[in-house]
N, C-alpha and C positions, 0 to 999 in steps of 0.2 A: 504494499499499500504506500510505500515511500515515494512512488512515482507521481502520485496524484497532485501534490503541491507544484511539482515541476510542470505537469500538464496544465494545471490551472494558470500558472504564470505564462505559459506559451499562448494559451487562448486569449488571456487578458492582453498580452502584448500584441497579438494579431488584431484584436478589436481597436486597441489604441492607434495602431499604425493605420488601420483602415479609416478611422475617424480623422486622424491627422491629415491623411491624403485628401479626403473629402473636403475637410476644412480649407486646406490650401487651395484646392480648386475653385471652391465656392468664394474664396477670398479675393479671386482675381477681379479687380475693379475696372469697369469700363464706363465711358461717358458717351453721349451722342447728341447731335442736333436733330431735331424732328425733321426728318427729310420730307414727309408728306403727311398732310392731315387726311385721314381715311375719307371723311365725309366731303372733302373738297377736291379730290383728285382730278375729277373730270369736268370741272366747271369751264374749262377752256374749250370743250368740245361744242361745236355748233352743228346741229343736225343738218346735213346738206346732201341728201341723196339726189343724185343727178337726175334730171328729167329728160336728158338727151337720149334719143331712140337707141343709139348704140349701147349706152350704159344700161338702159332698162333691159335690153336683150341679154347683155353679159351678166347682169345682176341675177336674172333668172337661171342662167347657166351656172353661175357660182353657187347658187342655193341648191340646185340639183346635185352638183358634184360634192358640195359640202355635206349634204345628207348621205350621199353614197359613201364617201370615204370614211365617215364616222359612224355609219350604220345607225343613223338617227331617224326617228319618224317625224312627221310634220308637227305633231303636237309638242314633242320636245322642243323643236326649233321655235315654234310660236311662243312657248312659255319661257324660253331661256335666252333667246337671242334678240338683241335690240339693235337694229341697223342704225348706223350713225352717219356715214358718209360714203359716197362713191364718186369715181372720176376715172378719166382715161387720159394718158399722156404719152408724147412721143419721146423716145430716147434713142441712144446710138444703134440699138438692135432692131427697133421697130416701135410698136405702139403696145402699151400694157394697160390693163384694167386693174384698178385698186378699189378695194372695199373695206371700210372699217366698221367695227361693231362691238358691242358689250355682250359679255356672257354673265348672266345673273343666275346664281344658285342660292336660293334663300337670301341672306344678307350680304353675301359676298359678290363683288362684281370686278371682272377682269376686262381689259380693253385689248383688242387685237386688230391687225389689218392683214389681209391677204392681198396677193397680186398674181396676175398671170398674163402672158403674152396673148395678145389677140390679133396682131398683125406683125408678121416678120418682114423686115425691110428687104426690098428687091436686091438681089445679088448677094445676100448674107449666106455664108457658107458654113456657119456653126451648126453642130449637131446633125450631120448629114445622114447618120444611121436612122434618125427618127422619121425621115421622109415627111417632114411637115411642109406644107405649101408656102410659098413666098409671095409678098405683095398682094395678099387678099385676106379678108377677115376669116379667122379660124372657126371651125365647127366645134361642137362640144367634144367630139371624139379627138380632134387635134389637141384641145386644151387638156383633156385627160391625159394624153401622152406627155405633153409638156410638163404638167404637174408631177406626173409619176417619175419623171426624169429630172426634175428641178431645172428644166431648160429654160434659158432666157429669164433667169431670176424668178421663175414661177414658184410660188409656195403657198400652201394652204394649211391651216391649223388642224393638228390632231386633237380631238376632243372626246372625252369619254362621256357616257350617257348617264353619269351619276346625277342624282337629284337631292341627296341627303348629305349634309356636312357633319363632321364629328364635333363641331363647336357651335354654340348658339349665338356668337357674336365675335366681332373682330377683337374685342378686349380679352374674351375668353381664350381665343387662339393665341394671342400675343402672350398672355400670362402663362399659358401652357409651354410656349417656345422658351420663354425666359426661365422657367423652372427647369426645363430639360437641359438648358445651357450651363447651369450652375453659375451664372453671372448675375450681377446686381441689377442689370437692366439690358434691354434691347429696344430700339426704336423702330417702329413700323416704317417700311419703305414702299412696299408694293404688294399687290395681288396679281397673280398672273397664272397662265396655264402651262404646266410643264410639257415641254416638246416631246418627251419620251413616253409618258404615261396618259397624257391628256387630262390630268387631274388639276384641280384648283389649288394653288399654292400661296402661301404668304411668306414674304421675306422681311426680315428685320435685321439691323445692323448696329454696330457700336465701335468705338475706338478704345483701345486699352489705355489706361491711365498711366502716366510716366513712362511711356514707350514711344519710340520714334517710328512714325508711319506704320503702325501696327493695328489692323482692324480685324473684326470678326463679322461674318455673315451667318445668319441662321435662316433655315428654310423648314417650313412645316406644311405637310401635305394635309390639306383640309378634308380630304376624303378618307384616308386611312390612318391619319394621326401620327404618321412617322416624321421625325425631325432629323436634320443633319446640319452640321456646322462646318465652316471653313475659315481659316485665318488667312488674310490677304493683306497686301500693302494698302494703306488708305489712298494713296496717290501713286501714279506711275509717271515718272519723269521721261 
């Protein structure tokens, strides 16, 4: 029975070391400037859906391809997608269509813009294997090919069909992220859609106190509740 005190000491020492480590991590102090007020993020947006015939045609094509890519039904689109603006414009490779919109799930709102080529400039030799017509307005099948191959800077959001968030408010989500970080604070920066999962995400940031150019970013998945953190330079010269 002589080994019991020694065993007790080992267990006690392990607990003390564990507590000390946690205290040291929790003791890291950070500070931050409020990057963005959640309720005022999109005040600058003026709804301006184009009434140009070409834009109307390609807005309908965008919606069809958006539903197709993300396997969404029309009700989900109507309930959660708020169209903001659309336009088309010429650039070096031809003419592209651009559309911006909000994704709203419960209290959380993210903002995104998609774009795709609608007319390739005459004589353009890029992406020859895709066999896309030049100097004419593209069909829905042509645009699908361009999007699938990210051709001519064409891109469209990946969005999951989730409708329920893990948190009942922005404050609740931010508090959860701060707790998971073991830091004294984090400041809200943005809500966005993760390009790999299609999930709604919250980002919050802070700068370490008494350190030179050292910041931390925290990310919280509002769908599954998982959080990740990354130490980064505050500024890059």
